[in-house]
C-alpha positions as CSV (number, residue, x, y, z in Angstrom):
1,M,-78.8,16.5,-128.2
2,V,-81.5,14.6,-128.6
3,E,-84.6,13.8,-125.9
4,N,-83.2,10.9,-123.4
5,E,-79.8,10.8,-125.0
6,I,-77.3,10.6,-122.5
7,C,-75.7,13.4,-121.2
8,R,-72.1,13.6,-120.0
9,I,-71.0,15.7,-117.2
10,L,-67.6,17.0,-116.4
11,I,-67.1,16.8,-112.1
12,A,-63.5,18.7,-111.8
13,D,-62.2,18.6,-108.0
14,D,-58.4,18.4,-107.0
15,E,-59.6,16.9,-103.6
16,P,-60.4,13.0,-104.5
17,I,-62.8,12.5,-101.9
18,E,-65.0,15.9,-103.0
19,R,-65.0,14.1,-106.5
20,M,-66.1,10.8,-104.8
21,V,-69.0,12.4,-102.6
22,I,-70.5,14.1,-105.8
23,S,-70.0,11.4,-108.1
24,K,-72.1,9.2,-105.7
25,A,-74.7,11.9,-105.6
26,V,-75.1,12.0,-108.9
27,R,-75.1,8.8,-109.8
28,N,-77.7,7.7,-107.5
29,Y,-80.2,10.4,-108.3
30,F,-79.5,10.3,-112.2
31,G,-78.6,6.9,-112.7
32,D,-77.6,6.1,-116.3
33,E,-78.9,9.1,-117.5
34,L,-75.9,11.2,-116.7
35,E,-72.4,9.5,-117.5
36,I,-69.7,11.1,-115.4
37,V,-66.2,12.1,-116.4
38,E,-63.7,13.5,-113.5
39,A,-60.8,15.6,-113.7
40,E,-58.3,16.6,-111.1
41,N,-57.2,19.9,-112.3
42,G,-58.3,23.0,-114.7
43,R,-55.9,21.7,-117.3
44,E,-57.3,18.2,-117.5
45,A,-61.0,19.3,-116.9
46,I,-60.5,21.2,-120.4
47,A,-59.1,18.5,-122.1
48,R,-61.4,15.9,-120.7
49,F,-64.3,18.5,-121.2
50,L,-63.3,18.6,-125.1
51,E,-62.2,15.1,-125.5
52,Q,-65.6,13.3,-124.2
53,D,-67.8,16.0,-125.5
54,C,-69.4,16.8,-122.6
55,Q,-72.2,19.0,-121.9
56,I,-72.2,19.9,-118.3
57,A,-68.9,20.9,-116.2
58,L,-69.3,21.2,-112.4
59,L,-66.3,23.1,-111.5
60,D,-64.5,23.6,-108.2
61,I,-62.4,26.9,-108.7
62,S,-59.4,27.1,-106.5
63,M,-57.4,24.1,-108.5
64,P,-53.7,24.0,-109.3
65,G,-52.0,25.1,-112.8
66,I,-55.6,26.5,-114.1
67,D,-58.2,26.9,-112.0
68,G,-61.9,26.5,-112.5
69,L,-62.5,29.7,-113.6
70,E,-59.9,30.1,-116.2
71,A,-61.2,26.5,-117.5
72,A,-64.6,27.6,-118.0
73,E,-63.4,30.5,-119.9
74,K,-61.9,28.2,-122.4
75,I,-64.4,25.6,-122.3
76,R,-67.0,28.2,-122.8
77,K,-65.1,29.5,-126.0
78,E,-65.0,25.8,-127.4
79,N,-68.8,25.1,-126.4
80,P,-70.9,28.0,-126.0
81,T,-74.1,26.0,-125.1
82,C,-72.6,24.0,-122.3
83,S,-73.7,24.5,-118.5
84,I,-71.4,25.5,-116.3
85,I,-72.0,25.1,-112.3
86,F,-69.0,26.3,-109.6
87,L,-69.0,24.4,-106.6
88,T,-66.2,26.4,-104.4
89,A,-65.5,27.1,-100.8
90,Y,-64.6,30.8,-101.7
91,D,-67.5,33.5,-101.4
92,E,-65.3,35.9,-103.4
93,F,-67.1,39.0,-105.0
94,E,-64.9,38.6,-108.1
95,Y,-64.9,35.2,-108.4
96,A,-68.5,35.9,-108.7
97,K,-68.4,38.4,-111.2
98,R,-66.1,36.2,-113.5
99,A,-68.7,33.4,-113.0
100,I,-71.5,35.6,-114.6
101,K,-69.0,36.6,-117.2
102,V,-68.7,33.0,-118.6
103,R,-72.8,32.6,-118.1
104,A,-72.8,30.3,-115.5
105,M,-76.0,28.6,-114.9
106,D,-74.9,28.8,-110.9
107,Y,-72.9,29.5,-108.2
108,L,-72.9,27.0,-105.4
109,L,-71.0,27.4,-101.8
110,K,-69.4,24.1,-100.3
111,P,-70.7,22.6,-98.3
112,S,-73.8,22.7,-100.5
113,A,-76.8,20.7,-99.7
114,K,-77.5,17.8,-101.8
115,D,-80.8,19.1,-102.8
116,E,-79.5,22.2,-104.0
117,L,-77.0,20.5,-106.4
118,I,-79.4,17.9,-107.8
119,A,-81.8,20.6,-108.8
120,V,-79.4,22.8,-110.9
121,L,-78.1,19.6,-112.3
122,E,-81.6,18.7,-113.3
123,E,-82.0,22.3,-115.1
124,A,-78.9,21.5,-116.7
125,V,-79.9,18.0,-117.9
126,Y,-83.1,19.8,-119.5
127,V,-81.3,22.6,-121.0
128,S,-78.8,20.6,-122.4
129,R,-81.5,18.3,-124.1
130,H,-82.9,21.2,-125.7
131,S,-79.8,23.1,-127.3
132,T,-77.7,23.4,-130.0
133,K,-74.1,23.8,-131.1
134,E,-75.0,25.7,-134.0
135,V,-73.6,28.8,-132.7
136,T,-71.0,31.1,-134.6
137,S,-68.4,32.8,-133.2
138,L,-70.4,36.1,-134.3
139,Q,-73.4,35.1,-132.0
140,R,-71.0,34.3,-129.5
141,T,-69.3,37.6,-129.3
142,E,-72.9,39.4,-129.3
143,T,-74.1,37.4,-126.4
144,E,-70.8,38.2,-124.6
145,E,-71.3,41.6,-125.0
146,K,-74.9,41.3,-124.1
147,D,-74.2,39.7,-121.0
148,E,-71.6,42.2,-120.1
149,K,-74.0,44.9,-120.4
150,Q,-76.5,42.9,-118.7
151,E,-73.6,42.6,-115.8
152,V,-73.6,46.5,-115.8
153,I,-77.4,47.3,-115.5
154,K,-77.7,44.6,-112.8
155,N,-75.1,46.2,-110.9
156,Q,-76.7,49.8,-111.6
157,V,-80.0,48.4,-110.4
158,L,-78.5,47.2,-107.6
159,A,-76.8,50.0,-106.3
160,E,-79.9,52.3,-106.7
161,H,-81.9,49.7,-104.3
162,I,-79.0,50.6,-101.9
163,R,-78.7,53.8,-102.0
164,E,-82.9,54.1,-101.9
165,Y,-82.8,51.7,-98.5
166,I,-80.3,54.0,-96.9
167,E,-82.1,57.2,-97.9
168,A,-85.0,56.0,-96.7
169,H,-83.7,54.0,-93.1
170,Y,-81.0,56.6,-92.5
171,M,-82.2,58.0,-89.5
172,E,-82.9,54.6,-87.5
173,D,-80.4,52.4,-86.2
174,I,-79.2,50.7,-89.1
175,C,-76.2,48.6,-89.9
176,L,-74.9,46.6,-93.5
177,Q,-76.4,43.3,-92.0
178,D,-79.7,45.2,-92.0
179,A,-79.4,46.4,-95.5
180,A,-78.0,43.0,-97.0
181,K,-80.9,41.2,-95.5
182,Q,-83.7,43.3,-96.6
183,L,-82.4,43.2,-100.2
184,H,-81.8,39.2,-99.7
185,Y,-77.8,38.8,-100.0
186,S,-75.2,37.4,-98.1
187,D,-72.9,39.6,-95.8
188,A,-69.8,39.0,-97.5
189,Y,-71.4,39.7,-100.6
190,F,-73.2,42.7,-99.9
191,C,-69.8,44.2,-98.4
192,R,-67.7,43.6,-101.5
193,F,-70.3,45.0,-104.0
194,F,-70.8,47.9,-101.6
195,K,-66.9,48.6,-101.6
196,Q,-66.6,48.0,-105.4
197,N,-69.4,50.2,-106.3
198,F,-69.5,53.1,-103.6
199,D,-65.7,53.4,-103.6
200,K,-66.0,53.5,-99.2
201,N,-67.7,51.2,-97.1
202,F,-70.8,51.1,-95.5
203,I,-69.8,53.0,-92.5
204,V,-68.5,55.6,-93.9
205,Y,-71.3,56.3,-96.7
206,L,-73.8,56.2,-93.6
207,S,-72.1,58.5,-91.4
208,E,-71.2,60.9,-94.3
209,L,-74.8,60.9,-95.8
210,R,-76.3,61.4,-92.0
211,V,-73.6,64.5,-91.4
212,E,-74.9,66.4,-94.9
213,K,-78.6,65.6,-93.5
214,A,-77.4,67.5,-90.2
215,K,-76.2,70.7,-91.8
216,E,-79.1,70.6,-93.9
217,L,-81.2,70.7,-90.4
218,L,-78.3,72.6,-88.2
219,S,-79.5,76.1,-90.6
220,D,-82.8,76.0,-88.8
221,V,-81.6,77.4,-85.3
222,T,-84.6,76.8,-83.8
223,I,-84.0,72.8,-83.7
224,N,-81.3,72.1,-80.8
225,I,-78.2,70.1,-81.7
226,K,-79.0,66.8,-79.5
227,E,-82.5,66.8,-81.5
228,I,-80.7,67.2,-84.9
229,G,-78.4,64.2,-83.9
230,Q,-81.3,61.8,-83.0
231,R,-83.2,63.0,-86.2
232,V,-80.0,61.7,-88.6
233,G,-79.8,58.3,-86.4
234,Y,-77.5,59.3,-83.5
235,R,-79.4,58.6,-80.2
236,D,-75.9,59.1,-78.4
237,S,-75.3,63.2,-78.8
238,S,-71.9,63.0,-78.1
239,Y,-71.0,60.5,-80.9
240,F,-73.0,62.7,-83.3
241,T,-70.6,65.5,-82.3
242,K,-67.9,62.9,-82.6
243,V,-68.5,61.7,-85.8
244,F,-69.7,65.2,-87.1
245,K,-66.4,66.4,-86.5
246,R,-64.2,63.5,-87.6
247,V,-66.4,64.1,-91.2
248,T,-66.2,68.0,-91.6
249,G,-63.1,68.9,-88.7
250,M,-65.9,71.0,-86.9
251,T,-68.4,70.4,-84.0
252,P,-72.2,70.8,-85.0
253,S,-72.0,73.8,-82.9
254,E,-69.0,75.2,-85.0
255,Y,-70.6,74.5,-88.4
256,R,-74.1,76.3,-87.2
257,Y,-71.8,79.1,-86.0
258,G,-69.5,79.4,-88.8
259,A,-72.8,78.8,-91.6
260,S,-74.6,81.4,-90.3
261,M,-71.8,84.1,-90.5
């Protein structure tokens, strides 16, 4: 696009009031700088985006028929350089993963702050004016493969950070919310990511780690069992015994006796 050329933005949402509120906010801020195109479902969103040669797509995810994610995938294939923004009420991990896959600029949760939405749209307008549509299908394929690799690497890095955090703090009274806050993720996202990447929930993982650490300490008969429980994060010795038995099938005393045989 040429600098100062009018951009067209598609606003797709099956709720008329939602479309009206968003459209009004866009008009009030951008004025004639952005031309608005509206759609009330995914199928219409694809058709109108292509017919009107839009550069920006603001999509709700939950729409009848073809949802916003499917619409985004089709739009991305036809226009590799467009800016795609999701505005949704659903904080779902799988949705976020698919949003990354179509190279969405952002994933905003309803009700989104007006300033947050405007900031993202400003960036989208800037990108649209400094991009070119001359991207070959080969380039698209390479870009998609690169994005998928980047997503895998990103997940691996985050999983390693989580592991390191738990390893450094398992002896403290920590919970999922503490870990999510330290790593700057929402509780819901962190919970889903953890289950997806560790094949178990946070509590089970933490309990099993603490029991493994306790096993190591139990080999030293000079340390009493109550102290071992405290060292691995259990202030209540009875609760420590209960968790240990659930994980191993033995009490700490039975394990120590068996391990020393």
